[in-house]
Phi, psi and omega in degrees: 000131178238137176255123178262338183205150171228128183250127172240127178271102180264015185302321180253012193303316179303325182280347190248353188283148181282129181284328176295317181295319176303315183291325178295316175302316174301321174296317175297335178273004170109359176288132180214173175047228190304320183296312173305317173302316178302313177303314188295313179299324182294324186269338187270157173064029176278151180223159178219160174231156177244133173253129175234112188050246186253010180258142175243139178284174174285154174301134178239146178289141177252109187266335183228162173093180174244158183297127178271146182089004178256163177283334181280328185307308176297325179295316178293324177295319180298320180294323184291317188268000184309314187268022181298333184295337181291343185274341185241135182303143185303324179296333177280325178297314182299317181299315181295328182286325180289321180294000000 
């Protein structure tokens, strides 16, 4: 079986990543102690509201994902998907790079 292309939809990616997995990855990259605790505190107990015209929804807990609109959110997402190549065999990755 040959795979010619793989398409990944990242349109909702910021909203769907697992915070516990992200914290595990940060620890694997060497973050420990107070720095890891800071990231944990940054990600926990987040809430969001939706604004439509002049109306606002009630606050809702944000259980997954990284904060959007922050400078740190995209960096955390990149860190999270950085190891995606471990899920795909190397010969397929090389083929995709050549194409």
